[in-house]
N, C-alpha and C positions, 0 to 999 in steps of 0.2 A: 777672363778679366782678372788681373791681379788685385787682390784686396789689400796687399801689404805695401804698395808703392808709397802710400801716405798713411800715417797713423796719427790721429789727433793733431794734424797740422805738421807733423814731423816727416820729412822726406828721408827715407832710408838711403844711406850711402851704398855703393856697390858691394863693399865687403860685409855690410850688415844684412843683406838680403838673405832670405832662407835658401838653403842649399837645394831644397826640392819642395814642390807643392805639398801642403799638408803639415809642414813644419813651421814653427814660429820664426820670425826674423830674429837677428842677433845684434841688437843695437849695442853701442858702447855705454854700458851702464856705469854710474858712479859706484864707488867701492861699497858704500852702505847698502845700496839696493842689491848689489851682488850677494852680500851676506844674507839678506832676507830671502833671496831666491834660493840660496844653498840650504837655508834652514827649512824652507817650505818643501823643497825637493826631498830632503832627508826625512821629514815627517810623513810625506805622502808615500815614500817607499816603505816606511815602517807600517803605516796603515794598510797598504796593499799586502804586505806579508802577513799581517794579522788576520786578514780575511779568511785565510785557510789555516793559519797557524793555531789560532785559538780553538778552532773546531778539532783539529787533530790532537792537540794537547789535552783536550777534555772530552774526547769521544766516549770514553767509558762512562763518565758522569752524565753526559747528555743522553746516552743510551738508556741509563737507568732512569733519568728524569722523564723521558718521553715514553718509557716502557717499550723499547724497540727490540725486535729480534735481531740477530746478527746480520741477516739479509737486509733488513730495513736500514740498519746502521750502515751497511755497505753502500746502499743507494744514496744516503746522505753525503758520504764522502765522494761517491762517483759523480753525482750530478754537478759538483763544483768543477771537476776536471772536464766533464762533458761540455759545459758552456765556455770554459776558459780556453780550451785547447786551440780553437780556430778563431776566437774573437779578434785577435790582433789583425787578421786579414781584413775583416769587415771594418774595424775601427780605422785602419789605415786609409781605406777608401772613403770613409765618412769624413775624415780630416781633409782629404784632398777635395772632396765635393762641396762640403759645407763650411769649411774653415775651422780654425783651431778653437775659437770661442764656443761654437756650438758643440764641438767635441768635449770641451771641458764641462759644459753644462750637462751634457748627456751622461758623462762619467759620474759627476757629482750626484745627479738625480738617481742613478742606479745604485750608488753607494748608500745614499740616504734611505732609499726604498728598501734595500736588502736588510739593513740593520733596523729600520723602523718596524718591518714585519715581524722580526724576532721579538720585539718588545711585547707583542700580544701573547707570546708563549701559547699559541693555539694548537699545538700538536704537530704530528708527523708531516702531514701534507703541506702545511704552511712552511714548515722548516725546509722541505724540499724546494719550494718556490724561492724562499729566501737564499738558499745555498746556490741555486742556479743563477740568480741575479748577482750574487756575490762573485761568482766566477767571471761574469761580464765586467763588473766594476773593478775587480782586481787587475784584469788585463788593461783596462784604461788607466788605472792608477800607476802601473809600472811605466807606461809611456809618459804620463803626465809628470811623474817624478823625474824621469830622465830629462825632459824639456826644462824643468825648473833648475835642476842641477847644472845643466849645460849653460843656462843663462848666467849662472854665478861663477863660471870658470873663464879663465883667459882663453883667447881664441885658439892658441896653439894646443891647449889641453882640453878643448871642448868635448872631444869624443870621450874623454874620461868621465864626463857626467853620465853618459849612457851606461858605461860599464859599472860605475859606482851605484847607479840606481838598481841594477840587477843584483849587485852584491849586498846592498843594504836590505833589499826585500827578502833575501835569504835569511836574514837575522830574525825574521818574524817567528819562525817555528821554535827555535831554541829559546828565544826571549819569552814567547808565550808559555812555554813549558816551565820556565823559571818563575814567572809571576803568577801562574795559575793557582798554586796552593794558597797564596794570599787571597785571591779572588774567591776561592771556594772554602775559605776558613769556616764559614757558617753553614756550608753544605748547600748553598743556594746557587744553582746554575744561572739564575736570572741575572746575577752580577756580571756575567760574561756579556750578556746581551746589552746591558746598560753601558758597559765600558765601550763596546763597539759602536753603539749609537753616539755616545759622547765624542768619541774620536772622529767619527764621520762629520759631526756638526762642526768641530774645530777645523777639519779639512776644508769644508765648504766655506767657512769664514776666511781662511787663509788665502784660498785661490781667488776670492772676491776682493780682498784687500789689495793684493798684488797680482795683477793679471799678466798673462803671457802676451808678448807683442804679437800683432797680427801677422799672418803669413799670406801665401798665395793660394788661390783655389783654381782648380781645373775640373773639367767634366771627367769624372772618374768611373761612374757606374755605367755598365752596359746592360742590355736586356737579358743576355744570357747569364749575367752574374746572379740574377734572381733564380736561376735554375741550378747553376754550378755550386754556389755557396751552400744552399740548404742540403744538397746531396752530400757535399764534403763534410759539412758540420754534423749531419746525422750519422754518416759513416764513421767519423772519428769518435763521436759520442758513443756509438755502439762498441767500438774498440775499447774505449775507457771502461764501459760497463763490463765487458768481457774480462779484462784484466783484474778489475776490482772484485767482481763477484766470483770469479773462477777460484780464487783461493779460499772463499767462504763456503760455497756450495760444492766445491771440487770440480775439476776440469772435465770430468766425464759426464756431467749433468747434460741431458739432451738439449735443453733450450740454449745452452751456451754455444753449441755448434751452429744453431740457426742464427744466433747473434753475430758470430764471427763471419759466417757466410754472407749475411746481409751487409755487414760492414765492408767487406772486400768488394762486393758487388756495387754498392753505392759509391765508394771511393773510386773504383775503376771507371764507372760511368762518368763521374765528375772529371777525372783526368782525361778520359777519351774526348769529352766535349772541349776541354781546354786545349788539348793537343791539336785540334782542328780549327780553332778560332783564329781569325785574322788579327784580332787585338785581345789576346788572352789575359785573364786575371792572373793565372799561374803559367809561367813559362816552363812547360813540362820538358821540353828538349834540354833546356839548361839544367833543370832539376835532375834530369836523368844522366847528366854528364858525369864522368868518372870523378872529377874534383868535388862536385857537390855530393855525390854518393859517399865518397870517403869522408867528407866533412860530416854528413849526417850520421854515418855509422860510428865515427869516432865520438861524436857528441852523445849518441845513444849508449855506446859501450861504456863510456866514463860514467854516465848517469846510472847505468845498471850496477857498476862496481861500487858506486857511492851509496847504493841501497843498503850496503852493509851497516851503515850507521842508523838509518831510520828503522830498519827491521832487525838486523843482527844484534847490535849493541843494546838497543832499547828492549828487545825481546829477552836478551840475556839477563839484563838487570831486573826485568819483571819476573823471570824464572827464579832468580835467587831471592825474591821477596821484597825488592825495593819498590816503594810507592813514590808518588810525585813529591810528597813532603820531604823525602830523603834525597831527592835529586835536584834540589834548587841550585846548589853550588855547581853541580855537574853541568846543568844546562846553561847557567850563567857563563861558565867557562867556554862552552861551545858557542854561545852567542858572541862573546868577545873574539874568539878565534875566527868565526865567520866574518865578522866586521874587519878584522885584520887582513883576512884573505882578500876581501874586496878592495880595501885601501891599497894594499901592496900590489895587487894586480894592476891598478891604475898607475901607481908610482913607477912600477918597473915595466910598463908597457913599451914594447919596442916593435913597431910595425915591420921592421926588417927581420925579426926573429920571433914569430908568434908561436912556433912549435916548442920552444924551450920551456915555457911555463906548463905546457901540457905534459912534457916529460917529467918535470919536477912533481907535478900532481900525481902522475902514475907511480913514481918512485915512492912518494909519501904514502899513497894508498897501500902499496905492496908491503912496505915495512910495517906500517901500523896494523894491517890485517894479520900478518904473520905473528906479530907481537901479541895479539889478542887470542891466538890459538891455545894459549895455556890457561884459559879461564876455567874456573871450577866453582863448586858450591860456596866457597868462601870469598869469591870475587865480589868486590864492593866498588861503588862509583870512583873512589880514589884511585883504584888500580887502573882505571880507564881514562883518567883525566888527560894524560899526555897523548895517548894514541887517538882518542876520539877528537881531541882538539886539533890534532894534525889532520884528521880526516875532514873535519869541518872547514879547516883552512883550505885544504885541497879542493873541496867541493866548489868553492867560489873562485879560487885562484886560477883554475883552468877555464872558467866560464868567460872571463873577460877577453882573453886572446881568441877563444873560439868565436865569440860574438864579433870581435873585430875582424877576423878573417872573413867571416860571412858577409859582413857589411862591405868590406873592401871589394870582394868579388861581385857583389850585387851592384854597388854604385858604379863600378868600372864598366858594367854592361849598360847601365842606365837606371834612372830612378824607378822606372816601372818594374824592375826586377827585384826591388826591395820586398814586395809582397811575397814573391816566391821564396826569398830567403827567410822571411819571417815564418812562412808555413813550414819550411824544412827545419828551422831551428826550434820552434815551439813544439812541433810534433815529435822531434827527436828527444827533446827534454821531457815532455809530458808522458809520452808513450814509453820512452826508455825508463823513466822512473817507475811507472806503474808495472811495466813488464818485469823490471828488476825485482820489485817487491813480490810480484806474483811467482816468479821463478824461484826466488830464494825461499818463499813460503812453502812451495811444493817440495823443494829439495829438503827443507828442514823436516817436513812431515815424514817423508820417506826415510830419512836418516834416523829420525827419532824412533820410528818403528823398528828399524834394524838394530839400533843400540838397545832398545827395550827387549827385543828377542834375545840378544846376546847376554844382557845382564839377567834377564828373567830365567834363562836356562840354568844359571848357577844359583838361583834363589830357591832354596829348599829348606824346610824346617829340619831336615836331617843334617844340614850343615851346622856345625857347632857355633860358628860365628853368627849365622842368621838366627839360630835359636836363642843365643845369648842376647842379641839386639832386641828380639821380640819380648823376651822376659824382662829386660831392663825397662822397656817402654811400658809393659803391662804393670810392672811394680810402681812406675811413676803415676799410673792412673788409679792406684789403690785408694787415694783419698776421695775420688769422685764416683768410682764404680765398685760395687761390692761383689758382683758376679764374676768369678775367675774366667769363665768361658767368654763373657762379653769383653773383659779386659784384653784377653788374648786376641780376640777377633779385631778389636779396634787397633791394637798394637800392630797386628799383621797388616792391616790396611795402611797404617802410617808408614810401615817399611816399604810397601809397594809404591806408595805415593812418593817417597824419597827416591826410590829407584827410577820412577818415571821422570822425576825432576832432573836426576843426574843424566838420564838418556837425552832429555831436551837440551841440557847444557853441552853435552858431547856433540850433539847435532849442530849447535851454534858454533862450536869450535871447527867442525867440518866446513861450515859456511865461511868462516874466517880464512881457512886454508884455501878454499876454492877461489875466494876473492883475491887473496894474496897471489896465488899462482897465475890467475888470469891477468892481474895487474902487471906482474913481472913479465909475462909473455908479451903483453901489449907494449910495455916499456922497451923491451929488447927490439921488437919490430920497428917501433917508431924511432928509437934511438939510432938504429942502423941506417934508416932513411935520412934522418936529420944529419948524421955524421957524413954520409955520402954526399949530400947537397953542400955541406960546409966545405968539404975537401975540394969540391969542384967549383966552389964560389957561386953556387946557384941559389937564387931565392925563388921559392915556389910561387910567390906572389909578385914577381918583378913586373910582369906585364900589367897586372891589375893596378899596382901602385902607380905605374907610369901613366896609365889612362886616367886614374883618379886625380893625379896632380894636374894633368892637362884640363880636366873638367873644372877643378877648383880655380885654376888660373883664369879661366874664362869668366868667373864670377867676381874677380877682384876689380 
């Protein structure tokens, strides 16, 4: 039974009806109400981005505050991804089965609970629980932000609300890094918890002041969903744990192998069940088609390449001694570039040529990564403003067209295929990002050791240059140390420390070179295909766009 045929006595016109069950209706709102919808959607997207952004930006401070080991700190970051990765699948079915208003209430309660638990500051275990609930809330907030932004946009540009919500949520991490020094000015991590809870209270108030229009509901859950979803969620969660903890405890740790094997087994069983269902939750045959596989691989590959910013540039600046207080302007620039990428992706969106923005993003990543290969001990944030802003722009600019292509392909097959698309897109982005950081971390460790061996082989006190450097450092310690042998020992340790730091920086340059090379190779391959299709006048999405137009015409 459709719950949205009538809302508060108002009968929806045919063009105002929701495009699919689980989505709100799209009434013709007056201009002032549209502005309020846009404002609320923007705010919800920022709050959703902050759910993980504030943690990642202040992980070191939180680790010290809770007295965590590196492994425990890894679990704090992993548990968010473990609950967030598959939650969009479950929440989609919740909206279809129980309606948009119950979905809103569930999301808001999860948000409040996650941030309320942190106020108790009760230690590691409660922080894990809070982070897990945050992952659930963030998944719901991204969808909620998209619905609000879509309500505030003209009918022809409504899909832009979805893309804009994704872009704005990406602003959360650099913006959190930019404001964190102010929040931690007195060294109290508790300020972060208070800010998050205050923001969640405002979000709850806003969605209650201006609610989303009602939508349609259908029977969505099946009995086997109660088997398939837990298997898939646990399997993907184990994969997230594997990628996060692998770079901390190193990949040869025995229990990691068991984690990976269990993840593959559980995901395989879930897919096997879905493959043989009459009415599956996940359309595995469509997900295994060449078009969807290329879509997933492209999305994951670009996300891996973009790990250069979160791991490479951030690690480089840390290696040269830059702290959060010295990076406020740097991260403010990245936040502005990220927002610009999201806005321009919507403004320049062309359903007839969705591959062009991806090509632009790959070219930008390649040029920026190659430019950063000349980093050294004297590199400062100002040297990276342009290249890293370009990367932040590319990170969001590619995502809109990618998301649009997936939705077009899914909706052309039918609304039930949207869940399968969400699974492919979210998993490619989440696992691609985690795998990218894990792979770059392993590569950096190996290259650092190699550079350290090369530099260390020439490090000898018989070398006049080395001896002179040690003597200069030892003389500088004369005011605090009277023992000549102790001064020489400390000076020698400082020289070794500087060599180790230089080896780490050279390894980051190697990472930039690899990222640039892979981006350039991906650009050449995709550009050749794009040019081939353009020359022949072929649109890879022609059939899907035609089917989608026919479906939309039936709703008018």
